[in-house]
C-alpha positions in Angstrom: 4.8 39.2 15.7 2.1 37.6 13.5 4.6 37.1 10.7 7.1 35.4 13.0 4.5 33.0 14.4 3.3 32.1 10.9 6.9 31.5 9.8 7.7 29.5 12.9 4.6 27.2 12.5 5.6 26.5 8.9 9.2 25.8 9.8 8.3 23.5 12.6 5.9 21.5 10.5 8.5 21.3 7.7 11.1 19.8 10.1 8.6 17.2 11.4 7.6 16.2 7.9 11.2 15.9 6.8 12.0 13.6 9.7 9.0 11.5 9.1 9.7 11.1 5.3 13.4 10.3 5.9 12.8 7.4 8.2 14.7 4.4 7.0 12.6 1.6 8.4 12.1 -2.0 7.2 9.4 -0.9 4.8 11.5 1.5 2.8 13.2 -1.0 0.5 10.2 -2.2 -1.6 11.1 -5.8 -1.2 8.1 -8.2 -0.9 8.0 -9.7 2.5 5.8 -12.7 1.9 7.1 -16.2 2.0 4.6 -17.9 -0.3 2.2 -16.7 -2.9 -0.1 -18.2 -5.5 -1.1 -21.0 -3.1 -4.4 -22.4 -4.5 -7.3 -21.7 -2.3 -8.5 -25.3 -2.2 -8.3 -28.1 0.4 -4.7 -28.8 -0.4 -3.6 -25.2 -0.1 -5.5 -24.7 3.2 -3.9 -27.9 4.5 -0.5 -26.5 3.6 -1.2 -23.3 5.6 -2.6 -25.3 8.5 0.7 -27.3 8.7 2.8 -24.1 8.4 1.0 -22.7 11.4 1.3 -25.9 13.3 5.1 -26.3 12.9 6.0 -22.6 12.9 8.4 -21.3 15.7 5.6 -19.4 17.5 8.1 -17.7 19.9 9.7 -15.9 17.0 7.2 -15.8 14.0 3.6 -15.2 13.4 2.0 -16.7 10.3 -0.5 -14.4 8.5 -2.6 -15.4 5.5 -4.3 -13.1 3.1 -6.3 -13.6 -0.1 -4.8 -13.0 -3.5 -6.6 -12.6 -6.9 -10.3 -12.2 -6.6 -12.5 -15.1 -7.9 -14.2 -14.4 -11.3 -17.7 -14.4 -9.9 -16.8 -11.5 -7.6 -15.2 -9.3 -10.3 -16.9 -5.9 -10.6 -18.8 -6.2 -7.4 -16.6 -3.9 -5.3 -15.2 -6.6 -2.9 -11.6 -5.6 -3.7 -12.1 -2.0 -2.7 -11.1 -2.8 0.9 -9.5 -6.1 0.1 -11.4 -9.3 -0.5 -11.5 -12.0 2.2 -10.0 -15.4 1.8 -13.3 -17.1 0.7 -13.5 -14.6 -2.2 -9.9 -15.2 -3.4 -8.4 -17.7 -5.9 -5.1 -17.9 -4.2 -3.5 -17.4 -0.8 -0.4 -15.4 0.2 1.5 -16.3 3.4 3.6 -13.9 5.5 5.8 -14.8 8.4 6.0 -11.7 10.7 9.1 -11.6 12.9 7.9 -10.8 16.4 11.3 -9.7 17.6 11.9 -7.4 14.6 8.4 -5.9 15.0 9.2 -5.1 18.6 12.5 -3.6 17.7 10.8 -1.5 15.0 8.3 -0.1 17.5 11.2 0.6 19.9 13.1 2.5 17.2 9.9 4.4 16.3 9.4 5.4 20.0 13.1 6.5 20.2 12.9 8.5 17.0 9.7 10.2 18.2 11.3 11.2 21.5 14.3 12.6 19.6 11.9 14.6 17.3 10.2 16.0 20.4 13.5 17.1 21.9 14.6 18.7 18.7 11.2 20.5 18.4 11.5 21.8 22.0 15.1 23.1 21.2 13.8 24.8 18.1 11.0 26.5 20.0 13.6 27.7 22.6 15.8 29.0 19.8 12.8 30.8 18.2 11.8 32.3 21.5 15.4 33.6 22.1 15.6 35.0 18.6 12.2 36.7 18.9 12.9 38.3 22.3 16.5 39.1 22.0 16.7 40.3 18.4 13.2 41.8 18.0 12.2 39.7 15.0 8.8 40.6 13.7 
């Protein structure tokens, strides 16, 4: 019985890892999803970002701004370990996140998780039947 349980735990974790790694979500294509990059981090660049946020379709998109390229005076200080903030960056990178697509992605994830749980339950029932009907040890 111990051999079967060890085998079953390994098989079940292998199925769940396989499903997680084969998920074809929006992030699986390695295409950059930023709109603008290399915007200088000066008054003119910050004004551009301010106007983008002002005139953006807020019902559909969310504008996010991140720092890009650490300033020379911060090199070697460790600020890039967790990502430097905007004040420590030479340039800005602007992303437009699609709120509807994000919600659809979360819905697909929830649906896939429910399907994985159903499949895991069916596999457990199959393993139980094999174990008790065939006498697998």
